[in-house]
Structures are given as C-alpha cells and as structure tokens.
KOLTOR-488160 format. One record per residue (C-alpha): x, y, z. Coordinates in steps of 0.2 Angstrom, whole numbers, padded with zeros to 4 digits, always signed. Layout:
! KOLTOR-488160
XYZ/...
//
This chain:
! KOLTOR-488160
+0385+0503+0558/+0393+0496+0571/+0393+0481+0582/+0405+0475+0598/+0400+0459+0610/+0405+0457+0627/+0426+0460+0631/+0431+0463+0614/+0444+0477+0614/+0434+0493+0608/+0436+0503+0590/+0441+0521+0583/+0439+0526+0566/+0454+0531+0556/+0458+0552+0556/+0449+0560+0544/+0435+0546+0543/+0416+0545+0550/+0398+0538+0546/+0390+0553+0539/+0372+0554+0549/+0354+0564+0548/+0349+0573+0532/+0350+0564+0517/+0363+0551+0522/+0353+0537+0524/+0354+0536+0543/+0338+0545+0549/+0341+0535+0566/+0352+0529+0579/+0343+0512+0586/+0354+0503+0598/+0350+0484+0600/+0358+0474+0614/+0356+0457+0616/+0360+0448+0634/+0365+0431+0638/+0355+0430+0653/+0339+0438+0658/+0340+0431+0676/+0346+0448+0684/+0332+0459+0677/+0320+0450+0689/+0323+0462+0702/+0321+0476+0692/+0340+0477+0689/+0343+0492+0679/+0358+0492+0665/+0368+0505+0657/+0378+0498+0644/+0380+0507+0628/+0390+0515+0616/+0400+0531+0617/+0400+0542+0599/+0410+0557+0596/+0399+0569+0584/+0405+0583+0574/+0396+0594+0562/+0412+0597+0551/+0412+0589+0537/+0426+0575+0536/+0434+0571+0518/+0433+0550+0520/+0415+0543+0526/+0416+0526+0533/+0403+0512+0527/+0399+0493+0531/+0400+0481+0516/+0389+0461+0523/+0393+0449+0515/+0380+0436+0520/+0376+0417+0517/+0358+0415+0513/+0356+0394+0508/+0371+0385+0516/+0363+0370+0523/+0376+0359+0536/+0374+0342+0537/+0373+0332+0555/+0389+0323+0559/+0399+0333+0541/+0416+0337+0549/+0416+0350+0537/+0405+0361+0529/+0409+0377+0519/+0397+0394+0515/+0404+0403+0500/+0398+0420+0496/+0406+0431+0480/+0402+0446+0472/+0410+0459+0462/+0413+0477+0464/+0408+0490+0452/+0409+0507+0460/+0422+0517+0466/+0434+0512+0477/+0435+0508+0495/+0447+0505+0509/+0442+0491+0523/+0450+0497+0538/+0441+0483+0553/+0432+0468+0548/+0420+0459+0559/+0414+0441+0558/+0396+0432+0565/+0390+0414+0565/+0382+0405+0579/+0390+0390+0588/+0393+0380+0574/+0405+0392+0565/+0423+0389+0566/+0433+0401+0556/+0426+0414+0544/+0438+0424+0531/+0436+0437+0520/+0447+0442+0500/+0449+0451+0489/+0453+0445+0472/+0460+0451+0460/+0469+0447+0442/+0465+0430+0450/+0478+0434+0465/+0468+0432+0484/+0473+0445+0495/+0467+0443+0514/+0457+0458+0522/+0454+0447+0538/+0453+0430+0546/+0446+0428+0564/+0436+0413+0573/+0417+0421+0576/+0419+0410+0594/+0429+0424+0600/+0423+0442+0606/+0412+0448+0589/+0420+0466+0589/+0426+0474+0573/+0445+0471+0572/+0459+0478+0560/+0461+0473+0543/+0474+0471+0533/+0475+0488+0529/+0487+0485+0511/+0471+0479+0502/+0458+0492+0493/+0445+0486+0483/+0441+0494+0466/+0429+0492+0450/+0433+0476+0443/+0439+0469+0460/+0429+0453+0467/+0426+0452+0485/+0422+0434+0493/+0420+0427+0510/+0421+0409+0518/+0412+0404+0534/+0419+0383+0541/+0406+0374+0551/+0405+0361+0557/+0392+0348+0559/+0399+0336+0571/+0389+0334+0588/+0370+0338+0579/+0357+0324+0575/+0348+0335+0562/+0351+0346+0544/+0356+0365+0553/+0350+0379+0542/+0352+0397+0539/+0340+0405+0551/+0338+0419+0565/+0339+0409+0581/+0352+0403+0594/+0348+0382+0583/+0350+0391+0566/+0368+0397+0559/+0371+0412+0552/+0386+0417+0540/+0393+0435+0541/+0410+0446+0534/+0407+0464+0538/+0419+0474+0531/+0421+0494+0538/+0427+0504+0526/+0431+0523+0520/+0430+0530+0502/+0431+0547+0497/+0414+0558+0502/+0408+0565+0486/+0404+0545+0482/+0401+0538+0498/+0390+0525+0499/+0384+0519+0517/+0381+0502+0516/+0384+0489+0503/+0380+0470+0504/+0384+0454+0494/+0373+0436+0495/+0378+0430+0478/+0385+0410+0481/+0401+0411+0476/+0406+0396+0461/+0416+0380+0464/+0427+0384+0450/+0430+0402+0459/+0433+0394+0476/+0447+0382+0472/+0458+0394+0471/+0456+0400+0490/+0471+0399+0501/+0471+0384+0512/+0473+0396+0529/+0452+0397+0526/+0449+0381+0531/+0461+0381+0547/+0448+0383+0562/+0454+0394+0576/+0453+0385+0591/+0455+0396+0605/+0458+0414+0612/+0474+0421+0615/+0480+0424+0635/+0474+0442+0632/+0458+0438+0625/+0455+0424+0639/+0459+0436+0652/+0448+0447+0646/+0433+0436+0644/+0434+0432+0663/+0434+0452+0668/+0416+0451+0667/+0415+0437+0684/+0427+0450+0694/+0422+0452+0714/+0416+0468+0720/+0436+0470+0728/+0442+0469+0709/+0430+0482+0702/+0434+0492+0715/+0452+0491+0710/+0444+0497+0692/+0442+0514+0698/+0458+0520+0695/+0460+0540+0696/+0465+0551+0682/+0484+0551+0685/+0486+0534+0686/+0477+0530+0671/+0488+0541+0663/+0502+0530+0668/+0495+0514+0664/+0484+0516+0649/+0488+0520+0627/+0478+0534+0621/+0468+0518+0613/+0461+0511+0630/+0454+0527+0635/+0437+0522+0630/+0442+0503+0638/+0442+0514+0655/+0426+0524+0651/+0419+0508+0647/+0425+0500+0666/+0421+0516+0675/+0402+0515+0667/+0400+0498+0667/+0408+0490+0680/+0407+0504+0695/+0399+0496+0710/+0387+0511+0711/+0380+0510+0692/+0378+0492+0687/+0377+0483+0703/+0362+0492+0711/+0348+0480+0711/+0337+0492+0719/+0333+0506+0708/+0338+0521+0718/+0335+0538+0706/+0345+0552+0720/+0359+0539+0723/+0363+0536+0703/+0362+0554+0700/+0375+0557+0710/+0386+0541+0705/+0383+0550+0686/+0388+0564+0693/+0405+0555+0701/+0408+0547+0683/+0406+0560+0674/+0418+0572+0683/+0430+0553+0682/+0428+0555+0663/+0430+0573+0659/+0446+0573+0668/+0452+0559+0656/+0445+0566+0640/+0455+0584+0645/+0472+0574+0647/+0471+0561+0633/+0473+0566+0615/+0457+0559+0606/+0462+0565+0590/+0476+0552+0588/+0469+0534+0581/+0468+0521+0594/+0482+0510+0596/+0472+0494+0597/+0469+0495+0579/+0486+0501+0577/+0483+0512+0563/+0496+0527+0560/+0485+0536+0550/+0498+0551+0547/+0507+0538+0538/+0495+0528+0530/+0499+0529+0512/+0482+0528+0505/+0475+0541+0516/+0492+0551+0511/+0489+0543+0493/+0470+0552+0494/+0478+0568+0500/+0490+0571+0486/+0478+0565+0474/+0465+0578+0480/+0480+0592+0480/+0486+0588+0462/+0466+0590+0456/+0466+0608+0465/+0485+0612+0458/+0476+0607+0440/+0462+0620+0440/+0476+0633+0442/+0482+0630+0425/+0479+0638+0407/+0467+0627+0402/+0471+0621+0385/+0454+0624+0375/+0460+0643+0379/+0475+0639+0368/+0465+0634+0357/+0454+0650+0355/+0471+0660+0356/+0481+0655+0341/+0484+0642+0329/+0499+0634+0337/+0490+0623+0346/+0480+0608+0339/+0469+0592+0346/+0478+0577+0341/+0472+0558+0349/+0481+0552+0365/+0485+0534+0356/+0489+0527+0375/+0473+0529+0380/+0463+0522+0387/+0477+0510+0396/+0463+0494+0396/+0452+0487+0387/+0433+0496+0391/+0421+0481+0383/+0410+0494+0376/+0394+0492+0365/+0388+0504+0355/+0392+0522+0363/+0379+0534+0363/+0382+0546+0377/+0396+0556+0386/+0395+0565+0399/+0406+0574+0416/+0403+0571+0434/+0406+0583+0446/+0425+0577+0448/+0428+0579+0432/+0427+0559+0427/+0421+0554+0412/+0401+0545+0413/+0400+0533+0398/+0382+0528+0391/+0382+0514+0381/+0373+0501+0373/+0381+0483+0377/+0373+0468+0369/+0361+0476+0362/+0360+0488+0343/+0350+0498+0334/+0347+0490+0317/+0334+0489+0304/+0323+0479+0313/+0324+0489+0331/+0308+0498+0326/+0289+0497+0318/+0282+0513+0307/+0276+0517+0321/+0290+0518+0329/+0287+0507+0343/+0302+0497+0348/+0302+0477+0342/+0313+0469+0355/+0306+0469+0372/+0309+0451+0373/+0327+0453+0373/+0323+0461+0390/+0334+0476+0397/+0352+0477+0395/+0359+0465+0407/+0379+0474+0407/+0385+0488+0416/+0379+0504+0404/+0385+0518+0413/+0403+0517+0416/+0413+0532+0426/+0431+0535+0421/+0447+0542+0426/+0451+0553+0412/+0467+0552+0414/+0472+0535+0410/+0454+0526+0406/+0453+0517+0422/+0436+0513+0424/+0430+0518+0443/+0411+0514+0445/+0400+0505+0432/+0380+0505+0435/+0363+0505+0422/+0361+0485+0424/+0343+0477+0417/+0339+0497+0414/+0338+0502+0397/+0334+0495+0381/+0341+0507+0369/+0352+0522+0376/+0356+0539+0367/+0361+0553+0376/+0366+0555+0395/+0370+0572+0406/+0372+0577+0425/+0366+0587+0435/+0375+0600+0450/+0370+0583+0462/+0379+0570+0451/+0362+0565+0445/+0361+0555+0429/+0348+0561+0416/+0348+0549+0400/+0337+0546+0386/+0331+0528+0380/+0325+0529+0361/+0314+0512+0363/+0308+0516+0379/+0303+0534+0374/+0307+0541+0390/+0318+0554+0398/+0325+0547+0416/+0332+0555+0430/+0344+0540+0438/+0354+0542+0455/+0374+0539+0453/+0376+0532+0470/+0378+0512+0463/+0357+0512+0468/+0352+0513+0451/+0337+0521+0458/+0322+0532+0447/+0323+0549+0453/+0311+0555+0440/+0304+0547+0422/+0297+0559+0411/+0286+0550+0396/+0277+0535+0396/+0287+0518+0392/+0287+0510+0378/+0274+0523+0371/+0279+0535+0357/+0268+0552+0354/+0270+0569+0351/+0259+0579+0367/+0269+0586+0383/+0267+0570+0390/+0276+0559+0378/+0291+0558+0368/+0297+0549+0349/+0313+0544+0352/+0321+0557+0363/+0339+0560+0360/+0347+0572+0371/+0345+0581+0388/+0354+0596+0395/+0352+0606+0412/+0352+0625+0416/+0365+0625+0430/+0357+0640+0438/+0337+0633+0442/+0339+0617+0436/+0325+0618+0422/+0327+0603+0408/+0328+0604+0389/+0325+0589+0381/+0329+0586+0362/+0315+0576+0352/+0321+0568+0342/+0320+0556+0327/+0300+0556+0325/+0296+0576+0335/+0308+0591+0327/+0306+0601+0345/+0314+0605+0360/+0306+0602+0375/+0306+0611+0392/+0303+0608+0410/+0305+0612+0429/+0318+0604+0438/+0305+0595+0446/+0299+0585+0429/+0284+0600+0423/+0280+0604+0409/+0286+0622+0403/+0284+0627+0386/+0294+0620+0365/+0299+0625+0354/+0305+0623+0336/+0320+0627+0323/+0322+0645+0322/+0328+0657+0307/+0334+0675+0305/+0322+0675+0289/+0305+0669+0294/+0300+0667+0279/+0315+0652+0276/+0314+0645+0291/+0318+0627+0290/+0310+0614+0303/+0323+0602+0313/+0326+0587+0305/+0333+0576+0320/+0338+0586+0333/+0351+0575+0341/+0363+0584+0352/+0361+0599+0365/+0372+0610+0375/+0368+0620+0388/+0380+0639+0389/+0380+0643+0405/+0390+0659+0402/+0376+0665+0389/+0360+0657+0397/+0359+0651+0380/+0354+0632+0373/+0364+0627+0357/+0355+0612+0349/+0366+0599+0333/+0351+0601+0320/+0359+0581+0313/+0351+0580+0296/+0349+0599+0293/+0370+0599+0296/+0369+0613+0307/+0372+0622+0326/+0358+0632+0332/+0357+0642+0349/+0341+0651+0357/+0338+0661+0374/+0335+0647+0387/+0323+0657+0394/+0312+0663+0382/+0317+0652+0368/+0320+0668+0354/+0332+0662+0341/+0350+0670+0343/+0361+0661+0332/+0364+0648+0317/+0382+0641+0313/+0383+0629+0297/+0398+0625+0286/+0403+0615+0272/+0414+0607+0281/+0400+0596+0291/+0397+0587+0275/+0379+0589+0281/+0378+0582+0297/+0381+0586+0315/+0380+0573+0328/+0384+0581+0343/+0392+0596+0350/+0398+0603+0369/+0400+0619+0374/+0416+0628+0383/+0420+0645+0389/+0438+0646+0387/+0441+0659+0377/+0426+0669+0376/+0417+0653+0370/+0421+0637+0362/+0410+0626+0354/+0417+0605+0350/+0406+0598+0337/+0408+0580+0326/+0400+0576+0311/+0394+0562+0301/+0390+0553+0286/+0378+0561+0274/+0371+0551+0260/+0370+0566+0247/+0388+0574+0253/+0405+0567+0256/+0415+0573+0269/+0427+0566+0280/+0422+0564+0297/+0431+0576+0311/+0429+0585+0326/+0429+0604+0323/+0434+0618+0339/+0424+0632+0332/+0422+0649+0339/+0406+0655+0345/+0408+0672+0343/+0414+0673+0323/+0409+0657+0319/+0425+0653+0314/+0433+0633+0314/+0449+0633+0322/+0456+0617+0322/+0450+0601+0316/+0455+0583+0322/+0451+0563+0320/+0461+0548+0325/+0479+0544+0321/+0477+0527+0318/+0459+0522+0312/+0446+0533+0306/+0430+0539+0314/+0416+0527+0310/+0400+0535+0319/+0403+0548+0331/+0389+0551+0343/+0394+0563+0355/+0407+0574+0361/+0413+0583+0379/+0428+0593+0385/+0434+0590+0402/+0441+0606+0413/+0461+0603+0407/+0456+0604+0388/+0456+0584+0384/+0441+0582+0372/+0432+0564+0371/+0422+0557+0357/+0411+0541+0360/+0409+0531+0343/+0394+0520+0340/+0402+0514+0324/+0417+0507+0332/+0411+0504+0350/+0427+0515+0358/+0429+0530+0364/+0444+0543+0359/+0452+0555+0369/+0462+0571+0362/+0474+0581+0369/+0479+0598+0363/+0499+0599+0359/+0507+0613+0349/+0510+0611+0330/+0523+0598+0321/+0536+0609+0314/+0551+0605+0308/+0566+0619+0307/+0584+0620+0302/+0598+0624+0315/+0616+0625+0307/+0611+0613+0294/+0604+0600+0303/+0586+0596+0304/+0575+0593+0319/+0557+0593+0322/+0548+0603+0336/+0538+0593+0348/+0531+0602+0362/+0516+0593+0373/+0506+0604+0385/+0507+0594+0399/+0502+0597+0417/+0520+0598+0427/+0519+0589+0444/+0529+0602+0458/+0537+0592+0472/+0544+0597+0485/+0559+0581+0486/+0574+0586+0480/+0591+0575+0477/+0603+0574+0489/+0619+0585+0490/+0627+0573+0485/+0618+0567+0469/+0626+0563+0453/+0623+0574+0438/+0614+0559+0429/+0602+0556+0446/+0598+0572+0444/+0593+0574+0424/+0584+0559+0428/+0573+0564+0439/+0571+0579+0429/+0565+0570+0414/+0552+0559+0426/+0543+0575+0433/+0541+0583+0416/+0537+0567+0406/+0550+0568+0393/+0551+0552+0382/+0566+0555+0373/+0575+0541+0378/+0589+0542+0364/+0595+0556+0367/+0595+0555+0386/+0605+0537+0382/+0618+0547+0374/+0618+0560+0386/+0620+0548+0399/+0634+0541+0392/+0645+0556+0391/+0637+0564+0409/+0649+0554+0426/+0646+0553+0443/+0652+0572+0451/+0673+0566+0458/+0676+0571+0474/+0687+0586+0477/+0701+0573+0482/+0703+0562+0469/+0698+0578+0455/+0720+0585+0460/+0730+0577+0452/+0717+0581+0434/+0718+0599+0439/+0736+0599+0439/+0737+0590+0424/+0725+0599+0413/+0734+0616+0420/+0753+0609+0414/+0744+0604+0397/+0736+0623+0394/+0750+0634+0398/+0760+0630+0384/+0742+0633+0373/+0741+0651+0382/+0757+0655+0378/+0755+0652+0360/+0738+0659+0359/+0746+0675+0366/+0759+0676+0353/+0748+0675+0342/+0737+0689+0348/+0750+0700+0351/+0759+0695+0331/+0739+0699+0323/+0740+0718+0336/+0756+0723+0328/+0751+0718+0312/+0732+0725+0310/+0732+0734+0326/+0716+0724+0331/+0712+0707+0328/+0693+0701+0325/+0689+0682+0328/+0673+0674+0318/+0666+0658+0327/+0654+0650+0319/+0641+0643+0328/+0639+0626+0332/+0621+0616+0336/+0618+0598+0342/+0604+0591+0346/+0601+0592+0366/+0595+0577+0376/+0579+0583+0383/+0573+0592+0368/+0560+0606+0372/+0554+0609+0389/+0542+0620+0392/+0545+0631+0379/+0562+0629+0374/+0569+0624+0358/+0574+0608+0355/+0593+0608+0362/+0605+0617+0352/+0620+0621+0363/+0621+0639+0364/+0641+0645+0368/+0631+0662+0370/+0624+0659+0387/+0637+0645+0391/+0650+0660+0391/+0639+0673+0398/+0638+0660+0413/+0656+0663+0416/+0662+0678+0424/+0674+0688+0412/+0664+0684+0397/+0653+0696+0386/+0638+0686+0375/+0644+0697+0359/+0648+0685+0345/+0636+0669+0353/+0619+0674+0353/+0610+0660+0348/+0605+0656+0331/+0586+0665+0327/+0574+0652+0318/+0559+0656+0312/+0543+0647+0322/+0557+0639+0337/+0567+0651+0346/+0557+0669+0341/+0543+0661+0348/+0550+0655+0364/+0539+0661+0378/+0550+0674+0390/+0543+0669+0406/+0550+0652+0402/+0565+0659+0395/+0584+0656+0406/+0600+0661+0405/+0607+0643+0402/+0600+0632+0389/+0605+0616+0400/+0598+0622+0415/+0594+0604+0420/+0611+0602+0422/+0617+0613+0435/+0617+0607+0452/+0601+0609+0465/+0604+0622+0481/+0609+0613+0497/+0594+0611+0508/+0594+0625+0518/+0596+0619+0536/+0584+0621+0549/+0587+0630+0566/
//
C-alpha cells in the first residue's frame, strides 16, 4: 500500500483520492513493517516510535488509490558485467488508471529504474529514479494515463562490477530486486486495489525504449544530501527542530506539515533518545507532542494537497475531466429516453450509427450482450473458437476440449458512445460462450454451452468464479445439470436467477441468489389443450416493473411471458414478421413497456432479418430496423441503453451494431424548393462558457454548431462567406452616411407612389411573395430546415406587423414543430449574446 525510507519526503494523496480499507475492499488489516539497518541501538532496551500517520474518513471518496507493481523474477546479473538490464512489460486490460506517484526499488547494484506507458508505439515516461536515493513515492508524470490497449513497461539497469559471482533476484541483501511501483487512482466504481506484472519484456519491444533508461542517476541533489545527513545531528541540533507552532507556520509549506510532525515525533530528545524506558516520562513527552501537533493541525489546511508532490488538484485536468464526465452522465439521465419517443408515436425510427465503433473491436462470434451498472456495453464473444457441426456428438458432449479454453479476452466492457474498450477479462475460462447478464453488484452471469454450466464471475478483472451451477462438460436434465444452457436473467429485487435450458432441454429453471434450486417450468398457453413445448428457449429478460420473466422461444418464433414468482403464464407475442424464429429479446420500461427483439433465419419460412420494437401491452410492432450497409447474418443478442440506443450482437458477422433513435426522413417542398428534413434526437451538451463580447458572428455560429453537433458543412460554408466580422462604431460611420443618402431618393419615390395609389383607390394593397432559401443550421431541436421567415424578421423590429408575413405552413414540418422549442426568430443563432454580468 505504501513505503517510505529514511529521510525521504512525505507523500500526500491528491484531493478526493483514498485507499479503501476494511469491509469488502480486499484490505482487512493494517500491517506495519520496519526494516532497520543497525540493530545495535536496541541492545540496551531502546524503544523506537517510527511509524506512519494515516488520515481516516468514513466518507466514500470519488477515486480509489491502488498500487501497480512491475517486478522482475528471473534476472541474472553476471559478475564484472558493466550493464545488465531487467525488462518487464504487460498489456493493460482494465478500466483507466491515473498514475500520480512512483517508487523504485533495487539493492546495491541498481543504478536507475524507469517506468513507461506505451501507446501506439510511443513511449511516455511515468517516472525515473535512482534506487540508491531514499526510496519513497515521488510524483509521477501526471500527463500520463493508462487505459485498455496500452502496455506498461519498466527497466532496471544493474552493474555487476565488483562482484565475483552471479547475482540473482532474491530477498537477502546479497541478492537483487527489480521493482517499479506505480501509485494510481481510478473511478471508485471500478476500483482495483492491487495489480502486478511479472512478464519479461520482449527484445523487440525494448529496442525502442528511450536512451534515458540506461543513463545512471549517480548522486543525490543538495537537498537530498542534506536530508540524508539529518539523522546524524547532535542533541543541540535536535532541539532546534522543536519549533513552536507560530514559527513553523511561517517557515513551512502546508505540504511540509508531515515532515514537521515526523521530526516532532521522531527526533525529540524526550522520545527517540530515551535509552532507559520510563513510562511516566514518556507519557508526559507524548502529551506535549500531541499538544504541539494539535496546534499545528488546527493552523494548517490539510485539505490542500502536498506541495512536495506539486499537485494542483483544483486545476488537475484529469480530475476536472472525470468530474465533467460524471456531470454529463447525470445530466443525460434527466433527458427524455429515446425509446419513449418510439412508444409515443411513429415519427421516430431506429437507424444504424455507421460510425460506431470508431476503432476495431476484434471480435469472434458475438454470442451475448449486457449492460453494467454504468450503462457500459458488455460484449461476450467466442474469440477464435467457433460453434460448428463437429463441436458436439449425438449425446451433446463437447468434442473439441483438446483446443483448450479461449485464450483471448472473451468479456469486453465497451464505451457506448464511441466504442472504446474500457476493460477486458475472461481469458482461459470459456470454451463456447453463449449468454451473459449482470446483477446489481455488477457480477457477470454467463452460460457456456460446451461446459453445460452457468457461472457467476467477478467483474473486478480477477476472473474469479463466485458460483458455478451444473457440472463441467456433463450434460443432463435434472436440477443439478444443464444441457447447453442459453441465457440467464436476474430478479433485480430478490436476486433470484432464471436459466433458459436450452438446446436439449425445453425448460426454464429458477434458483435463489446463492444457487439453490427452486423450481422449473415449460412453455405456457392460454389453451392448455394446445400447449406447444419450447423449442430452444434462447433468450431471457426480466421485466422489473411487472415482475415478469419473458423468453424468446427461438424455433417456435414467439415470445412468452410468465409471472416470475409463480411461473404463471401471462401472454404470448407471435408475429408473421418474425419469419418463424425469434433469437433474442430485451425490455425497456419506457412508454408503458417496450420489447426489443431480433429474428433469425428459418428453414421453413423466408423473412428479412431485422430488429423489432414491440408495445408490450398491445403487442403492436412500433418500428423495425436493420443495418444500412450490410445485412444481419445471425443477430444473436440485443440490449437497450438508458439513452435509448440499441445494440445488436451478430454471431454471423462477428460484429456489434449500434442503432440510435432519429426522426423519420421526409421530403417537403417550400416555395418550390425541395428540402429534406433530418432531425436527430441527440443530447445537447450545456456549457457556461460564453463567447467574448467582441466575438464575430461567424465565430458565434461555429460555437453553436459545435455544441449542437451540426454537420451541415456545405451550408455553413455558404453562411460564413455571407457573414463578416462585426465592424466597430468608428469604421461604420462613413458607410452609414452613404447608405442614408442613397435611401432618401428611394423613400421619396415610394412616398409618391403611395400617394398616387391612395388618390386612386383610397387604399393600397401590397402583396408580397414570400421567399425561402436553405439556412445553414438546418433543423435544430425541432425547427424546420432554415426557411427565411420575413414575418419573424420584421416582427422583431419595432413598428412592424406580422400581418402578411406569416411563415409558410408545410405539411409534416412546421405544423409539427414543438411549441416549447419555437422562437420568434428563425435565425436566433445569429443574435449577439448578452454581455456577461459584472461581478460585484
């Protein structure tokens, strides 16, 4: 957890960061271990009070600290050899970590230890230090973070000069060690307290290590040298260290508080140098010290980070970014779910996000999808294994055990927005993955058809099997065995587990949260005389608002729902559009209940492969969807996120497709010009940043467009050509005079015409033909694609009436515009922003 060597500077954690201890943190005890270089002082019963000061709080911290240890275990240092390198490297496969301190450790032969992050072939230094300096945690390069796909590497440089025999890695002072410690923090939801790497780095990889890794750090700085000699001070020097609180407040930075406390505790004449143990005298000395320390504590702000580590946490970009991300997550939960838009009307449609994922996921057959507690996408895939005709014999026993388990990471946690991999796990565990779901503790419940088992697996990256149901590689039909189980659903309240079993058995089994068998049942029917058994119950979903369990009965092409507590049959949904097969289902509580489903190819009927949005109550199909560029091959599982996005895992194409809710595409005509409506229901990012008062209108338009994710580049280019920077007052005087002089004759002509018209008809009708043109911003938040509204334009100027200039009403566009989003100006994005309020 922490280490410190004599005379090294103290370490303070950044703000909002702490080590989680006790409970289920994995840290059940504090153990303090002290290594002494000279034990002669203890021969006359000397008492030492060395130790650490820990600050404890019961308040949960947003970020949890941890230690990543890179350690060499097989390095051999040859005698007399000037340079021997110990190289360690591991791929990182978990959630992002943010290193903030590092520590190096070797014995006498170590010259320099360096740690790096490797991303896209680029080596970035985490920390580099001489292990001969006081071995404490020193500030890391805070510009470096580590995420999935990176490689963490370290090198220890040794010298064998002066040795006459080989030196091995070991625990004695005559052996050597090569350790590089990284102290990091990560989001508390994904906290991992300890990580380690002991893999020897390849020669090819370390050919590119920076040259600095082999440049020895020979000596300590003056500051270090002075610190290293402080321990040999005389009694008179020790007495000068007992500063009063007022003097300490003037002389010490807040970050040096612990240094002072250490000196008060560790170098006071009355404590350290008491060679004859006297309890009463020690108690008086301790009371005096406590009083001094308490005085210091009250006058020193412990909330600010240590200046020794040079952390500026209030401006730390990583912390700020994480908090902004968390704010946007909270903000997004207040928006109307897109799935509710589907339920409320037919104007919205699921369409593929062809730009997702932004990078390659390198998937095998995708068998299962789920969501974790952070609404991240969890993908379960088969790596280099495939389910083929030779995978099982006639008794349903797996025939390819000789291949061993899948060596790739079979469980990927993926960011829904861009498709970046956040975490990977599940190596060397599974043979033929199938279904996956998560419980409220974020554990994975998975099925493996080759193992014939249901497994509860930890999501902390350790790949611990917390519970196993069924017997490995042994099919069966009793309460202790499965035969190719397909999926799992979890009751969010009781924790009860439901298993669809499966390819051989046509049943649903119910277990308690701790794996105790409770019951099982088969297919249901409103007419008991015509009950048709399940034919591969392939997918399960729990309906939390209805306390029901629904199953995709694959080969029967239907969805059946049951009361979860009693297994009583509730309803069946069967549609011709399914084409005879339903592969997977999921559920959303939006709009009174929506079922999302995907069908599959049937040998008896032909129907296109697609996804369906079904109203649970009416059983009506509200929408269908499929990929734009390539068709589904074998859509195998489906999930819906909180924001209404839908993901489909396809085992045939080894891919995951993302679909988002968009408004239906329409073509309307405005004044003879064909304009295509395109309205995306995208979340808007709110910001308090306002453009400078002197910002040009063009810049303001660009700012608005970047915030609202507009991509109409051609129209923007046209408008930028038309828009110019706002001139200042002095430059506009001359053009204003010229314009006024030119307008006077025009006004005179108009006045004469109006007078003549009045004389003839006593009134004058002026008919104006409205004109339209395509605006640059198109349709934003429900507005029609930029027609120029002369009525709104003139109505915004005092003295004009809207009569005769009402905007053209066009079917399917303006009549359906949301009143809440309407405004008096179609060009409101061009309006100058109000000046910022002056603070007083």
